[in-house]
C-alpha positions, 0 to 999 in steps of 0.5 A, spaced: 507 489 414 510 494 419 507 498 424 508 506 424 508 509 431 506 516 431 507 521 437 502 526 436 502 533 438 497 537 442 494 542 437 492 549 438 485 548 440 486 542 445 492 546 448 487 552 449 482 548 452 487 545 457 489 552 459 482 554 460 481 548 465 487 550 469 485 557 469 478 555 472 480 551 478 474 552 482 470 549 477 474 542 478 474 537 483 481 537 484 483 540 491 475 540 493 473 536 499 466 535 496 462 529 499 469 526 501 469 531 507 463 527 510 464 520 508 467 516 513 466 509 510 474 509 508 480 513 508 480 511 500 474 516 500 479 522 498 480 528 493 487 529 490 490 536 491 492 541 486 499 540 487 498 533 485 494 535 479 500 540 477 505 534 478 500 530 473 500 536 468 508 537 468 510 529 468 514 525 463 510 521 458 515 515 457 513 508 456 513 504 463 513 497 460 519 498 457 522 502 463 522 508 459 518 513 464 523 517 468 518 520 473 516 512 475 523 510 475 525 515 479 519 515 484 520 507 485 528 508 486 526 514 491 521 510 495 526 504 495 531 508 498 527 511 504 525 504 505 532 501 505 530 496 500 533 494 493 528 496 488 521 498 488 515 497 483 509 501 482 502 498 481 495 501 480 492 498 486 494 496 493 490 489 492 494 488 486 500 489 490 498 484 495 496 479 490 503 480 486 507 479 493 503 473 495 504 470 488 511 471 488 512 468 495 509 461 493 515 457 492 512 450 493 505 447 493 500 446 496 501 453 500 498 456 506 498 463 507 497 464 515 494 471 516 489 475 520 482 473 520 480 480 519 485 482 513 484 485 507 486 479 503 480 475 506 475 480 505 476 485 500 480 482 494 475 477 491 479 471 492 485 473 489 490 468 492 486 462 490 485 465 483 492 468 482 496 463 486 492 457 488 494 458 495 490 456 501 488 462 506 489 460 513 485 465 517 487 466 525 483 471 530 489 475 533 489 473 540 490 480 543 484 483 538 489 487 534 494 484 530 498 477 529 504 475 534 509 470 534 504 466 539 499 466 534 503 463 529 506 458 534 499 456 535 496 456 528 501 455 523 501 448 520 509 446 520 508 438 519 510 433 514 503 430 515 500 429 508 493 431 510 495 438 512 496 444 507 503 447 510 504 454 512 509 457 507 507 464 508 505 469 513 502 475 511 501 481 516 498 488 516 500 495 519 496 498 521 491 493 522 484 496 523 488 502 525 492 499 530 500 500 530 504 493 530 510 495 534 517 494 530 519 489 536 513 484 534 515 484 527 522 483 529 520 477 533 515 474 527 521 475 522 526 471 527 520 465 527 519 465 520 527 464 518 527 459 523 521 455 520 523 457 513 516 461 512 516 467 507 513 474 510 509 479 507 507 486 510 500 489 507 503 496 508 497 500 505 497 504 512 504 503 514 505 511 513 500 512 519 504 507 523 510 511 522 507 517 523 506 515 530 513 514 531 513 507 532 518 506 527 521 508 521 520 506 514 527 502 514 526 499 520 519 496 518 521 494 511 527 491 513 524 485 517 519 483 511 521 479 505 516 483 501 512 490 503 506 493 499 505 500 501 499 505 498 498 512 496 491 512 495 489 512 502 490 518 507 496 520 503 490 522 498 493 520 491 488 518 486 491 511 485 497 507 486 501 502 490 508 500 490 512 493 492 518 493 495 523 488 496 529 484 493 531 486 486 530 478 483 523 478 486 521 485 483 524 483 476 520 476 477 513 480 479 514 485 473 513 479 468 507 477 472 504 484 473 504 485 465 501 478 465 495 480 469 494 487 465 498 491 470 503 494 465 502 502 464 504 505 458 504 513 460 505 511 467 508 518 469 500 520 469 499 516 475 506 516 478 507 523 478 500 524 483 502 519 487 509 522 488 506 528 490 502 525 495 507 522 498 511 528 499 506 533 500 502 528 506 508 524 509 515 527 506 521 526 503 525 521 507 524 515 511 521 519 517 515 523 517 516 530 515 509 533 514 504 534 519 498 532 515 497 524 518 498 527 525 493 532 524 488 526 522 490 522 528 488 528 532 481 529 529 480 521 529 481 521 537 477 528 538 471 525 534 472 518 538 472 522 545 466 526 542 462 520 541 463 517 547 461 523 551 455 523 548 454 516 550 456 512 544 461 506 545 468 504 541 469 497 539 477 498 538 482 503 541 483 509 536 491 509 535 491 512 528 486 514 523 480 509 524 474 509 528 471 503 530 464 504 533 
């Protein structure tokens, strides 16, 4: 028996309901800060804007699993271009992006992944590296209290033929790291060390746009130094969801199969990617360097709040560099 696939149209009553909603925007959550205005748990507590909603309403509805959705394909190509990488792949969450990157970089087993002891992959990804990649995490406390440097890798990486040890095969960094900006020159040093020691590299760039906003480097400068980079659109950019992996075409093609295997394939993907694209354009800009003032304004607010906190006798456990305040 063959299957017949029908593409249904919206009937008149449904269309009128949609128009009623769009004509009463004050009654919907989009564009309204709501509880997010005073919820400081994380920068994932955001509300998407009306421009993002408008982008969703006007998006294409092709099937991304078959690579037929133009909104998704064009967005992937755009972010790859401004990052200076061959290809991009949109995924639903930053956690999925990180785990797909680490899985793709595992070339031999046993495999050790060296990363900061404060990293997201250790504390907030449900042990995904053990489930998906069968890899051993090797947490290291950064000696400068912020982010890993070459000196930390030289001291803690396991580069030995001793069969008792799990060799370090991957180094995973974060930028920003707890709000601290990792300088381009430090990532360049790590890139050189990794090449010398046949170690692959991953950058969790969930807040990479925050680092670029400070003027520390462009997207191309950061992304050119790492094998695989993941960026997130649902943090301070404010998209409802979504992240992207950037890297070489061969690795990205490999990850498309893995993404499908773990349930990450998207059918009408444009509904998600349209909002993420608008979030990038609205709150960062169109190019590799920041154009919007949104992130810089947030940094100023964070520093002002920190100053007010200390003025009233409070203490900060870390310096405020971007949008995160540690009390």
